[in-house]
LUMTISE-561215 format. One line per field, with one value per atom (N, C-alpha, C): residue in three letters; atom name; x, y, z. Coordinates in nm, 2 decimals, m for minus. Layout:
<pts>
code: ala|...
site: CA|...
east: X|...
north: Y|...
up: Z|...
</pts>
This chain:
<pts>
code: unk|unk|unk|unk|unk|unk|unk|unk|unk|unk|unk|unk|unk|unk|unk|unk|unk|unk|unk|unk|unk|unk|unk|unk|unk|unk|unk|unk|unk|unk|unk|unk|unk|unk|unk|unk|unk|unk|unk|unk|unk|unk|unk|unk|unk|unk|unk|unk|unk|unk|unk|unk|unk|unk|unk|unk|unk|unk|unk|unk|unk|unk|unk|unk|unk|unk|unk|unk|unk|unk|unk|unk|unk|unk|unk|unk|unk|unk|unk|unk|unk|unk|unk|unk|unk|unk|unk|unk|unk|unk|unk|unk|unk|unk|unk|unk|unk|unk|unk|unk|unk|unk|unk|unk|unk|unk|unk|unk|unk|unk|unk|unk|unk|unk|unk|unk|unk|unk|unk|unk|unk|unk|unk|unk|unk|unk|unk|unk|unk|unk|unk|unk|unk|unk|unk|unk|unk|unk|unk|unk|unk|unk|unk|unk|unk|unk|unk|unk|unk|unk|unk|unk|unk|unk|unk|unk|unk|unk|unk|unk|unk|unk|unk|unk|unk|unk|unk|unk|unk|unk|unk|unk|unk|unk|unk|unk|unk|unk|unk|unk|unk|unk|unk|unk|unk|unk|unk|unk|unk|unk|unk|unk|unk|unk|unk|unk|unk|unk|unk|unk|unk|unk|unk|unk|unk|unk|unk|unk|unk|unk|unk|unk|unk|unk|unk|unk|unk|unk|unk|unk|unk|unk|unk|unk|unk|unk|unk|unk|unk|unk|unk|unk|unk|unk|unk|unk|unk|unk|unk|unk|unk|unk|unk|unk|unk|unk|unk|unk|unk|unk|unk|unk|unk|unk|unk|unk|unk|unk|unk|unk|unk|unk|unk|unk|unk|unk|unk|unk|unk|unk|unk|unk|unk|unk|unk|unk|unk|unk|unk|unk|unk|unk|unk|unk|unk|unk|unk|unk|unk|unk|unk|unk|unk|unk|unk|unk|unk|unk|unk|unk|unk|unk|unk|unk|unk|unk|unk|unk|unk|unk|unk|unk|unk|unk|unk|unk|unk|unk|unk|unk|unk
site: N|CA|C|N|CA|C|N|CA|C|N|CA|C|N|CA|C|N|CA|C|N|CA|C|N|CA|C|N|CA|C|N|CA|C|N|CA|C|N|CA|C|N|CA|C|N|CA|C|N|CA|C|N|CA|C|N|CA|C|N|CA|C|N|CA|C|N|CA|C|N|CA|C|N|CA|C|N|CA|C|N|CA|C|N|CA|C|N|CA|C|N|CA|C|N|CA|C|N|CA|C|N|CA|C|N|CA|C|N|CA|C|N|CA|C|N|CA|C|N|CA|C|N|CA|C|N|CA|C|N|CA|C|N|CA|C|N|CA|C|N|CA|C|N|CA|C|N|CA|C|N|CA|C|N|CA|C|N|CA|C|N|CA|C|N|CA|C|N|CA|C|N|CA|C|N|CA|C|N|CA|C|N|CA|C|N|CA|C|N|CA|C|N|CA|C|N|CA|C|N|CA|C|N|CA|C|N|CA|C|N|CA|C|N|CA|C|N|CA|C|N|CA|C|N|CA|C|N|CA|C|N|CA|C|N|CA|C|N|CA|C|N|CA|C|N|CA|C|N|CA|C|N|CA|C|N|CA|C|N|CA|C|N|CA|C|N|CA|C|N|CA|C|N|CA|C|N|CA|C|N|CA|C|N|CA|C|N|CA|C|N|CA|C|N|CA|C|N|CA|C|N|CA|C|N|CA|C|N|CA|C|N|CA|C|N|CA|C|N|CA|C|N|CA|C|N|CA|C|N|CA|C|N|CA|C|N|CA|C|N|CA|C|N|CA|C|N|CA|C|N|CA|C|N|CA|C|N|CA|C|N|CA|C|N|CA|C|N|CA|C|N|CA|C
east: 0.08|0.00|0.09|0.05|0.13|0.12|0.22|0.23|0.13|0.05|m0.06|0.00|m0.01|0.03|m0.09|m0.07|m0.18|m0.14|m0.23|m0.20|m0.26|m0.23|m0.28|m0.43|m0.49|m0.64|m0.70|m0.65|m0.70|m0.69|m0.58|m0.56|m0.66|m0.68|m0.78|m0.92|m0.95|m1.09|m1.11|m1.01|m1.03|m1.04|m0.96|m0.96|m1.10|m1.16|m1.30|m1.40|m1.39|m1.47|m1.45|m1.33|m1.30|m1.35|m1.34|m1.40|m1.55|m1.62|m1.76|m1.79|m1.72|m1.74|m1.72|m1.63|m1.61|m1.73|m1.81|m1.93|m2.06|m2.03|m2.14|m2.20|m2.14|m2.19|m2.09|m2.14|m2.05|m2.09|m2.05|m2.09|m2.05|m1.94|m1.90|m1.97|m2.01|m2.06|m2.21|m2.28|m2.43|m2.44|m2.53|m2.55|m2.58|m2.66|m2.69|m2.56|m2.47|m2.35|m2.25|m2.25|m2.16|m2.20|m2.33|m2.38|m2.36|m2.37|m2.36|m2.20|m2.12|m1.97|m1.92|m1.95|m1.89|m1.96|m2.06|m2.12|m2.02|m1.93|m1.83|m1.69|m1.65|m1.53|m1.40|m1.31|m1.18|m1.10|m1.12|m1.05|m1.08|m1.20|m1.24|m1.18|m1.12|m1.06|m0.91|m0.84|m0.70|m0.70|m0.77|m0.79|m0.66|m0.61|m0.49|m0.37|m0.35|m0.23|m0.13|m0.01|0.09|0.06|0.00|m0.04|m0.14|m0.23|m0.34|m0.29|m0.18|m0.15|m0.12|m0.06|m0.04|m0.17|m0.26|m0.39|m0.47|m0.46|m0.53|m0.47|m0.35|m0.29|m0.32|m0.31|m0.35|m0.49|m0.58|m0.72|m0.75|m0.69|m0.72|m0.65|m0.53|m0.46|m0.54|m0.60|m0.68|m0.81|m0.87|m0.99|m0.95|m0.85|m0.80|m0.78|m0.72|m0.67|m0.79|m0.90|m1.02|m1.04|m1.07|m1.08|m1.19|m1.31|m1.43|m1.49|m1.58|m1.66|m1.74|m1.80|m1.87|m1.78|m1.66|m1.56|m1.53|m1.52|m1.49|m1.61|m1.73|m1.86|m1.86|m1.83|m1.82|m1.72|m1.61|m1.49|m1.54|m1.61|m1.66|m1.76|m1.85|m1.96|m1.91|m1.79|m1.73|m1.65|m1.63|m1.54|m1.62|m1.55|m1.61|m1.63|m1.72|m1.76|m1.64|m1.54|m1.42|m1.34|m1.32|m1.24|m1.32|m1.45|m1.54|m1.53|m1.54|m1.53|m1.39|m1.29|m1.15|m1.14|m1.19|m1.19|m1.27|m1.39|m1.48|m1.42|m1.36|m1.30|m1.18|m1.10|m0.99|m1.03|m1.13|m1.17|m1.23|m1.30|m1.36|m1.25|m1.15|m1.03|m0.96|m0.94|m0.88|m0.97|m1.10|m1.20|m1.18|m1.19|m1.19|m1.06|m0.95|m0.82|m0.81|m0.86|m0.86|m0.94|m1.06|m1.15|m1.08|m1.02|m0.95|m0.83|m0.76|m0.65|m0.69|m0.81|m0.85|m0.94|m0.97|m1.05|m0.96|m1.00|m0.92|m0.96|m1.09|m1.14|m1.11|m1.02|m0.99|m1.05|m1.12|m1.18|m1.11
north: m0.12|0.00|0.12|0.22|0.35|0.43|0.50|0.59|0.70|0.72|0.83|0.94|1.06|1.18|1.24|1.27|1.33|1.47|1.56|1.71|1.76|1.88|1.93|1.94|1.98|1.99|1.86|1.75|1.62|1.58|1.61|1.58|1.66|1.79|1.88|1.82|1.77|1.71|1.59|1.50|1.38|1.41|1.51|1.55|1.60|1.68|1.73|1.62|1.51|1.40|1.32|1.30|1.23|1.31|1.44|1.52|1.51|1.50|1.48|1.34|1.24|1.11|1.10|1.18|1.19|1.24|1.32|1.38|1.29|1.17|1.07|1.09|1.17|1.19|1.12|1.00|0.93|0.95|1.06|1.10|1.01|0.94|0.86|0.73|0.67|0.53|0.53|0.44|0.42|0.35|0.39|0.34|0.19|0.14|0.00|m0.08|m0.03|m0.10|m0.10|0.02|0.03|m0.07|m0.08|m0.18|m0.32|m0.35|m0.49|m0.53|m0.44|m0.47|m0.48|m0.38|m0.37|m0.46|m0.53|m0.63|m0.74|m0.77|m0.87|m0.79|m0.80|m0.72|m0.78|m0.69|m0.73|m0.83|m0.83|m0.92|m1.07|m1.09|m1.23|m1.27|m1.17|m1.20|m1.16|m1.19|m1.15|m1.04|m0.93|m0.82|m0.73|m0.67|m0.58|m0.66|m0.76|m0.84|m0.78|m0.83|m0.78|m0.79|m0.90|m0.92|m0.82|m0.78|m0.68|m0.54|m0.51|m0.37|m0.29|m0.35|m0.28|m0.25|m0.34|m0.32|m0.22|m0.22|m0.12|0.02|0.03|0.16|0.21|0.12|0.16|0.21|0.14|0.17|0.31|0.32|0.45|0.57|0.55|0.65|0.70|0.59|0.62|0.70|0.66|0.74|0.88|0.90|1.04|1.12|1.06|1.14|1.18|1.13|1.17|1.32|1.39|1.54|1.59|1.54|1.59|1.49|1.53|1.45|1.35|1.40|1.32|1.21|1.25|1.16|1.05|1.08|0.98|0.89|0.94|0.85|0.76|0.81|0.73|0.62|0.65|0.56|0.45|0.48|0.38|0.29|0.35|0.27|0.18|0.21|0.12|0.01|0.00|m0.10|m0.23|m0.34|m0.47|m0.48|m0.57|m0.58|m0.59|m0.68|m0.70|m0.57|m0.50|m0.37|m0.26|m0.26|m0.17|m0.19|m0.32|m0.36|m0.32|m0.35|m0.31|m0.16|m0.08|0.06|0.11|0.06|0.10|0.07|m0.05|m0.09|0.00|0.03|0.11|0.25|0.30|0.44|0.44|0.35|0.34|0.31|0.24|0.21|0.35|0.43|0.56|0.65|0.65|0.73|0.68|0.56|0.51|0.55|0.53|0.56|0.71|0.79|0.94|0.98|0.91|0.94|0.90|0.79|0.74|0.84|0.88|0.97|1.10|1.15|1.29|1.29|1.17|1.16|1.17|1.26|1.28|1.19|1.14|1.06|0.91|0.84|0.70|0.62|0.51|0.43|0.31
up: 0.00|0.00|0.00|m0.08|m0.08|0.04|0.07|0.19|0.17|0.28|0.28|0.36|0.31|0.39|0.46|0.58|0.67|0.69|0.65|0.67|0.80|0.83|0.96|0.97|0.86|0.86|0.88|0.83|0.85|0.99|1.05|1.20|1.28|1.25|1.32|1.30|1.18|1.16|1.24|1.25|1.33|1.48|1.52|1.66|1.69|1.60|1.62|1.63|1.55|1.55|1.68|1.72|1.85|1.97|1.96|2.07|2.08|1.96|1.96|2.02|1.98|2.04|2.19|2.24|2.39|2.46|2.38|2.43|2.39|2.34|2.31|2.17|2.09|1.95|1.86|1.81|1.72|1.58|1.52|1.39|1.27|1.28|1.17|1.16|1.27|1.27|1.31|1.25|1.28|1.41|1.50|1.63|1.63|1.54|1.54|1.51|1.42|1.38|1.50|1.57|1.69|1.79|1.82|1.92|1.88|1.76|1.71|1.72|1.68|1.68|1.82|1.90|2.03|2.13|2.09|2.18|2.22|2.13|2.16|2.19|2.32|2.36|2.28|2.26|2.19|2.28|2.41|2.50|2.47|2.41|2.37|2.24|2.17|2.04|2.05|1.95|1.94|1.84|1.88|1.77|1.75|1.86|1.85|1.85|1.77|1.77|1.67|1.67|1.58|1.43|1.40|1.26|1.21|1.30|1.26|1.26|1.32|1.34|1.21|1.11|0.99|0.92|0.92|0.86|0.94|1.07|1.15|1.12|1.12|1.09|0.95|0.85|0.71|0.70|0.76|0.75|0.82|0.94|1.02|0.94|0.89|0.82|0.69|0.63|0.51|0.54|0.66|0.70|0.73|0.81|0.84|0.72|0.62|0.50|0.41|0.43|0.35|0.37|0.26|0.27|0.35|0.34|0.40|0.49|0.57|0.65|0.57|0.45|0.36|0.30|0.27|0.21|0.31|0.44|0.54|0.55|0.54|0.55|0.43|0.31|0.19|0.19|0.25|0.27|0.36|0.47|0.57|0.50|0.42|0.36|0.25|0.19|0.09|0.14|0.27|0.33|0.34|0.33|0.36|0.51|0.55|0.69|0.79|0.75|0.84|0.86|0.75|0.76|0.84|0.81|0.89|1.04|1.08|1.22|1.28|1.20|1.24|1.27|1.18|1.19|1.30|1.32|1.43|1.56|1.58|1.70|1.73|1.63|1.65|1.70|1.63|1.66|1.81|1.85|1.98|2.09|2.04|2.13|2.16|2.06|2.08|2.16|2.14|2.22|2.36|2.39|2.53|2.60|2.53|2.59|2.61|2.53|2.54|2.66|2.67|2.79|2.92|2.92|3.04|3.07|2.98|3.00|3.05|3.01|3.05|3.18|3.23|3.35|3.48|3.56|3.68|3.80|3.80|3.90|3.86|3.94|3.91|4.03|4.00|4.10|4.12
</pts>
């Protein structure tokens, strides 16, 4: 796969989307698909394994590099089911880790 360049605007766009997700607004993904995919925790699968990391990175980089929100949605809708799941899980993994990193109350 060719190297994809990510510009500053693309990073700002994804940060905005992640910020919205931290507030419970998951604009990129359909709620029913989120619920279906996340019903099975990744701990029960070997999801974030070494073999998957290149694919995860490539998919996420390609998502980020899409020019507009609409382009990102089109990219997601064109993915096969497995790639969509990988990207959705990766996105929510980032959202969860960001939420944990910014939470001051630890139980």
